[in-house]
C-alpha distance (Angstrom), angle and dihedral (degrees) to the residues before:
residue distance angle dihedral
M1 . . .
K2 3.75 . .
L3 3.83 120.1 .
K4 3.72 117.7 -142.4
Y5 3.75 117.8 -142.8
K6 3.77 112.7 -128.8
P7 3.82 116.4 -167.9
V8 3.79 112.7 -119.9
N9 3.81 117.3 -128.4
K10 3.82 104.3 -94.4
S11 3.76 103.5 -156.0
G12 3.85 94.4 144.0
M13 3.81 128.3 102.4
T14 3.74 127.6 -102.7
M15 3.76 122.2 -120.9
T16 3.83 89.9 -107.8
E17 3.79 91.9 56.3
V18 3.79 91.4 49.5
M19 3.82 91.9 49.6
V20 3.82 92.2 48.8
G21 3.83 89.3 50.2
V22 3.82 92.4 50.1
I23 3.83 91.7 48.8
I24 3.80 92.1 50.3
M25 3.81 90.8 48.1
A26 3.82 90.6 49.8
L27 3.81 91.5 49.7
V28 3.81 89.8 54.0
L29 3.83 99.9 39.1
I30 3.82 102.0 44.7
P31 3.83 95.7 62.0
S32 3.81 89.3 42.6
L33 3.80 90.9 53.4
N34 3.81 90.4 50.4
V35 3.81 89.7 54.6
I36 3.81 91.3 48.6
V37 3.82 92.2 49.9
R38 3.82 91.6 49.0
Q39 3.80 91.7 48.3
T40 3.80 91.2 49.3
T41 3.80 90.1 51.4
S42 3.80 90.1 48.8
V43 3.80 92.3 49.9
T44 3.81 90.9 48.9
A45 3.82 91.8 50.4
T46 3.79 90.5 48.7
R47 3.81 90.9 49.9
D48 3.82 91.5 50.8
H49 3.81 91.1 49.1
L50 3.81 90.5 48.2
M51 3.81 90.1 51.8
A52 3.82 89.0 51.6
T53 3.80 87.9 52.6
F54 3.81 90.4 51.9
V55 3.82 90.0 50.9
G56 3.82 88.9 50.8
Q57 3.80 91.0 49.1
K58 3.80 89.8 52.3
V59 3.82 90.8 51.9
I60 3.81 91.3 50.1
E61 3.82 91.8 47.9
T62 3.81 89.8 49.0
A63 3.81 90.1 52.0
R64 3.80 91.1 49.7
S65 3.82 90.0 52.1
F66 3.84 91.2 61.5
K67 3.78 121.8 87.1
Y68 3.78 107.4 -97.2
E69 3.82 91.7 -117.4
Y70 3.82 90.0 58.1
L71 3.80 98.1 54.6
D72 3.79 101.0 81.5
I73 3.81 120.3 53.1
E74 3.82 90.9 -154.8
R75 3.81 91.9 69.9
F76 3.80 90.2 76.7
P77 3.82 128.9 59.5
A78 3.80 116.5 -103.6
T79 3.81 90.9 -109.2
S80 3.80 95.2 50.1
T81 3.79 119.0 112.1
E82 3.80 87.7 -146.5
R83 3.83 90.6 74.6
V84 3.81 91.4 76.1
K85 3.82 89.9 58.2
T86 3.78 94.4 58.1
F87 3.78 122.2 107.6
E88 3.80 91.5 -125.6
H89 3.82 93.1 53.4
I90 3.80 94.2 45.9
M91 3.80 94.3 48.3
N92 3.81 94.0 45.6
N93 3.82 96.7 44.9
D94 3.82 107.8 30.9
S95 3.81 107.6 81.8
S96 3.81 91.9 -165.3
K97 3.82 88.3 63.1
K98 3.83 95.2 42.1
I99 3.81 97.2 57.0
V100 3.80 124.6 52.4
K101 3.80 120.4 -178.9
L102 3.82 117.6 -152.5
N103 3.82 127.4 162.2
E104 3.82 90.2 -4.2
I105 3.82 90.7 -58.3
E106 3.80 123.1 116.0
Y107 3.79 114.3 -138.1
K108 3.82 110.7 -161.0
I109 3.79 121.2 -160.0
V110 3.80 107.3 -141.5
D111 3.81 139.4 174.1
L112 3.80 93.9 18.6
K113 3.80 111.5 179.4
V114 3.76 133.4 170.2
A115 3.79 114.4 -163.3
G116 3.76 126.9 -179.3
V117 3.79 114.6 -128.9
R118 3.78 108.2 -133.3
N119 3.76 129.6 -157.2
K120 3.82 104.4 -110.9
N121 3.80 89.9 -147.3
D122 3.82 92.8 56.5
L123 3.80 113.1 25.4
S124 3.80 92.5 172.9
Q125 3.79 91.0 65.9
I126 3.81 116.3 100.7
P127 3.81 110.0 -111.1
C128 3.79 115.9 -105.1
L129 3.79 92.5 -169.2
S130 3.80 128.6 55.3
L131 3.77 129.9 -166.8
L132 3.80 115.4 -140.8
S133 3.79 115.7 -163.3
F134 3.78 131.5 170.3
G135 3.76 143.5 144.8
I136 3.78 132.9 -127.1
E137 3.79 116.6 -146.7
Y138 3.77 124.5 -168.5
K139 3.78 140.0 159.6
S140 3.79 115.3 -129.4
K141 3.79 122.1 -134.4
E142 3.81 87.5 -103.2
G143 3.82 87.6 60.6
R144 3.82 97.3 -108.8
N145 3.82 117.5 141.3
N146 3.80 114.2 -128.7
R147 3.78 135.2 -175.6
L148 3.78 131.1 -165.9
D149 3.82 117.1 -165.9
L150 3.80 118.0 -155.7
S151 3.78 135.2 178.8
T152 3.77 137.5 171.9
A153 3.76 139.4 173.5
I154 3.79 119.7 -120.4
A155 3.79 118.1 -161.1
Q156 3.76 125.7 -154.7
Q157 3.80 110.5 -109.8
E158 3.79 111.7 -128.0
């Protein structure tokens, strides 16, 4: 008995076609992945900066919650026990208030100053407006050092 050879339907792809397809896919996907990685890094940096802004907002709201007389440490003599109750003293000396940890990043409040704004025509008058300024320093997850400087004016409520 003689067997006849019947060709099988060859609808598959050759190794060359597969390799060309993989190369084309790689040429399209690699630049796309680079864009995605850069965008992810950008979003992360924006999130970290936004968190620093929230920390700054909390500091400003805390300052506004103090009585106006207790904002500036310079209002009290150096020997006065009232100095330790001021916002400026608490924020500059209490480490639990100076460092806030969010999303595994430490945000440090630095260079906090409260300065009374005086009337240049009458320097003896007690200031009714204070300028609060401070910075927030943090190191991003990528290891980059960042700083956000904030300031606001706080008026004495009559």
